[in-house]
C-alpha positions, -999 to 999 in steps of 0.1 A, spaced: -356 126 643 -357 163 641 -390 179 630 -373 208 614 -354 185 589 -387 170 577 -403 205 573 -373 218 553 -372 187 532 -409 188 524 -407 224 513 -377 217 492 -390 186 474 -423 203 465 -404 231 448 -383 208 426 -392 186 397 -364 161 404 -354 166 441 -336 133 443 -311 147 417 -305 180 436 -306 170 473 -273 155 486 -264 140 519 -248 173 527 -283 187 530 -291 164 559 -257 157 574 -236 188 572 -221 184 607 -211 148 601 -196 155 568 -174 182 583 -163 158 610 -152 132 584 -133 158 564 -116 170 596 -106 135 607 -92 127 572 -71 159 572 -57 150 606 -43 118 591 -26 133 561 12 126 562 9 105 594 11 68 601 -21 48 600 -42 54 631 -68 26 636 -88 45 662 -92 75 640 -102 52 611 -128 35 633 -142 69 642 -146 77 605 -163 44 600 -188 50 628 -198 84 613 -202 68 579 -224 41 594 -245 66 613 -253 85 581 -263 54 562 -232 52 540 -227 15 544 -202 11 515 -179 38 529 -183 25 565 -175 -10 554 -144 2 535 -132 21 565 -138 -8 589 -121 -31 564 -89 -10 563 -86 -14 600 -93 -51 598 -67 -56 570 -40 -39 591 -50 -55 625 -54 -90 611 -17 -90 601 -5 -74 633 -29 -69 661 -25 -36 680 -61 -33 692 -73 -50 724 -91 -84 720 -124 -67 729 -118 -39 704 -110 -63 676 -141 -84 684 -162 -52 682 -146 -45 648 -156 -79 635 -191 -74 648 -193 -39 632 -181 -54 598 -208 -80 600 -237 -56 609 -226 -31 583 -224 -58 556 -258 -72 565 -277 -39 570 -277 -27 535 -311 -22 519 -320 -53 497 -285 -67 503 -282 -104 495 -245 -111 494 -238 -114 531 -211 -141 535 -212 -143 574 -174 -144 572 -168 -119 600 -195 -134 622 -180 -169 619 -145 -154 627 -160 -137 658 -176 -170 668 -143 -188 666 -125 -162 687 -151 -161 715 -165 -196 716 -143 -205 746 -149 -173 765 -164 -174 800 -186 -143 792 -216 -151 771 -219 -116 757 -208 -126 722 -228 -158 723 -259 -137 729 -251 -112 702 -242 -139 676 -275 -157 684 -294 -125 678 -279 -122 643 -290 -158 637 -325 -148 649 -326 -122 622 -320 -148 595 -348 -170 607 -372 -140 613 -369 -130 576 -381 -165 565 -418 -168 574 -414 -206 573 -389 -206 601 -405 -184 627 -407 -213 652 -369 -215 650 -367 -177 655 -388 -179 686 -367 -208 700 -335 -187 695 -351 -157 713 -360 -178 743 -324 -191 744 -310 -156 743 -332 -146 773 -316 -172 794 -280 -158 790 -263 -137 817 -257 -109 792 -294 -105 786 -301 -105 823 -274 -80 831 -274 -56 802 -305 -34 799 -295 -20 765 -292 -55 750 -324 -65 768 -343 -37 750 -329 -49 716 -341 -85 723 -375 -74 735 -379 -52 704 -370 -83 682 -394 -104 702 -421 -78 697 -415 -78 660 -418 -116 659 -451 -117 679 -465 -90 655 -455 -112 625 -473 -142 640 -504 -121 650 -498 -123 688 -506 -86 690 -512 -82 727 -479 -100 736 -461 -80 709 -474 -47 724 -462 -58 759 -427 -66 745 -425 -33 726 -436 -12 756 -411 -30 778 -383 -23 753 -394 13 750 -393 18 787 -357 4 789 -347 26 759 -360 57 777 -341 47 809 -309 43 788 -316 74 767 -313 52 737 -330 74 712 -325 51 682 -341 22 700 -370 45 711 -377 53 674 -376 16 664 -400 7 693 -425 34 682 -422 23 645 -430 -13 655 -459 -3 678 -473 15 648 -468 -16 626 -485 -37 652 -516 -14 651 -515 -13 613 -518 -51 612 -548 -49 635 -563 -22 612 -561 4 641 -548 29 616 -554 61 635 -536 47 666 -507 35 644 -503 71 630 -502 85 665 -472 63 673 -454 74 640 -461 110 649 -445 106 684 -411 99 667 -407 135 656 -402 146 693 -372 121 698 -338 138 693 -324 109 673 -293 116 651 -287 81 636 -299 67 603 -323 96 598 -330 92 561 -336 54 562 -358 58 592 -378 85 574 -382 60 545 -395 33 569 -420 58 585 -432 70 551 -439 34 540 -458 25 572 -477 58 572 -487 50 536 -501 17 548 -522 34 575 -536 60 551 -544 33 526 -564 15 553 -582 48 561 -588 53 524 -571 88 527 -558 90 491 -543 125 495 -521 116 524 -514 82 509 -500 98 477 -479 123 498 -463 94 518 -458 73 486 -441 103 469 -419 109 500 -410 73 502 -398 71 466 -379 104 468 -361 92 499 -354 58 483 -340 75 452 -317 97 473 -304 67 492 -300 46 460 -282 74 441 -259 80 470 -251 43 475 -238 41 439 -210 64 449 -192 44 475 -162 68 475 -184 96 489 -169 123 468 -189 151 483 -173 150 517 -137 152 503 -141 187 487 -119 204 513 -93 177 512 -92 178 473 -87 215 474 -57 211 495 -44 185 472 -48 208 442 -28 236 460 -1 210 467 0 201 430 3 237 419 34 240 442 48 208 426 43 222 391 61 254 400 90 232 413 89 212 381 92 244 360 124 253 377 137 217 372 127 218 335 147 250 329 178 232 341 172 200 321 158 213 288 177 188 266 166 157 285 129 168 286 130 178 249 141 143 240 114 128 262 88 150 246 100 140 211 97 103 221 62 110 233 53 126 200 66 95 181 46 72 203 15 94 196 22 93 159 26 55 159 -7 52 178 -25 74 153 -13 53 124 -24 21 141 -58 37 148 -62 47 111 -56 11 101 -82 -2 125 -107 24 116 -120 6 85 -125 -26 105 -145 -6 132 -168 9 105 -176 -26 92 -183 -38 128 -206 -8 134 -225 -17 102 -228 -53 114 -240 -41 148 -267 -20 132 -280 -50 113 -278 -71 145 -297 -44 164 -325 -46 138 -326 -84 141 -327 -80 179 -357 -57 178 -375 -82 155 -367 -110 179 -380 -90 209 -412 -82 191 -417 -119 184 -410 -128 220 -436 -102 232 -461 -118 209 -453 -152 223 -457 -139 259 -491 -124 251 -502 -157 237 -489 -177 267 -505 -153 292 -540 -163 278 -533 -200 278 -536 -227 305 -515 -253 321 -524 -290 326 -518 -304 360 -508 -339 369 -544 -347 380 -555 -337 345 -571 -305 357 -568 -273 335 -558 -241 352 -562 -210 331 -533 -187 336 -554 -155 333 -574 -166 364 -544 -179 385 -536 -156 414 -507 -174 431 -491 -207 438 -480 -219 472 -456 -248 479 -466 -271 508 -440 -299 511 -443 -322 481 -477 -306 471 -488 -274 454 -518 -252 461 -530 -232 431 -553 -203 440 -575 -189 412 -603 -164 411 -629 -191 414 -613 -222 430 -583 -238 446 -564 -267 431 -543 -291 452 -518 -313 433 -485 -331 440 -455 -314 425 -425 -291 430 -426 -253 428 -395 -254 405 -413 -276 380 -444 -254 377 -423 -222 376 -409 -234 342 -445 -237 328 -455 -201 337 -452 -170 316 -432 -139 326 -461 -122 345 -456 -149 372 -427 -142 395 -412 -163 424 -411 -137 452 -404 -163 479 -390 -198 479 -426 -211 486 -446 -187 465 -452 -177 429 -475 -147 423 -493 -133 393 -482 -97 390 -516 -89 374 -533 -96 407 -511 -75 430 -530 -49 450 -502 -35 472 -467 -43 483 -439 -31 505 -404 -44 513 -417 -72 535 -449 -86 518 -473 -82 489 -510 -81 492 -530 -98 464 -564 -87 452 -580 -116 470 -567 -101 503 -539 -128 508 -506 -115 523 -477 -131 506 -442 -128 522 -413 -114 502 -378 -129 505 -350 -106 516 -333 -91 485 -364 -96 463 -373 -65 443 -399 -60 416 
């Protein structure tokens, strides 16, 4: 990640009240945007070129535009699925790229695994275990996210390390060692995690894999954060600035800001903590705003200008044609006028009905506000009430911090005690007021007792770390 980008970005955002509204992807990715425009222009008026389309998709993916990358990949898939012109290896790579793009979106929870399953069917009988290893690594990610299935995740990692592809491909080996380091950090095997991550970092340096170097340093910092070695963690994050990485810059910057914020929180450095929090939310807003525009209008300005020039020429040609066909066009214009007149009469007839509907909507809106007010009153009453457990114990909701499911039993943690009772988390969830949210399939937390949270976990005021399910968002 280039240090200059961060310096320019910091100066810019401090000078603006709403920088997320004024900074576009063009600010960060001018070179890549020009490449996409150029590639699109090269294909105007020509037959579909899958290789050029894949090149566009790769650039989109590199600059964090998953929607547009996915659309570009899918265009190739749609053409190739009907009539395969790519090699088998290239088509397999396309399926894998579609899967990784689909599953890499921030807070994405609609991944169907369709392309991964199709890839598995195509490669299951192959003698080379490359795709087996890669598909297993995708399965590892699913289990790694679920804190209750970390044992299965470890089992998958151990299986991958036995494949020939892992043994022979140093780039893939660094990926797996990085994942293994993340897993060991999560289960508090900090020394083993550090060994995994340093090994992965060495391989990434040998391969000049700058993106993997960045990820290794990020996770070394996370490892130190979890051990409360906050100064050492910050040193790892600072090293990233010297790596000439060009991929996923904005999202990596958001990850670093989040983890630096955790370190400054541990050091009780409120000034730097606020700076990192502000930076995180500004970057998050830029990414979120951009993701809403999947067509990526900014990069098509040059192409659109050409299209406008073309339309001007077409209009000039139409003017000449009109002069030679005045009677025909006059009749057509008259018919259009009659259609417009008919539409206006219809609209006038329906106008009275619309006014009545608007009046009814206003009265319904007033009733809706009253209902909301009554619901808020009920919520405030429920929040101060208690629930009666199956063992006849009373648990006052204002003192309940969180609920944890353990098989067929529930653990209820309050500010003064712990209750253990038989039951299902789905049953008790129905008894709790809106300030209690189910952030994981095994946990319900009281938002009034949240101390801090990030995209992976939430820390309660009693110091307990609660995992967050992928896709959950407060």
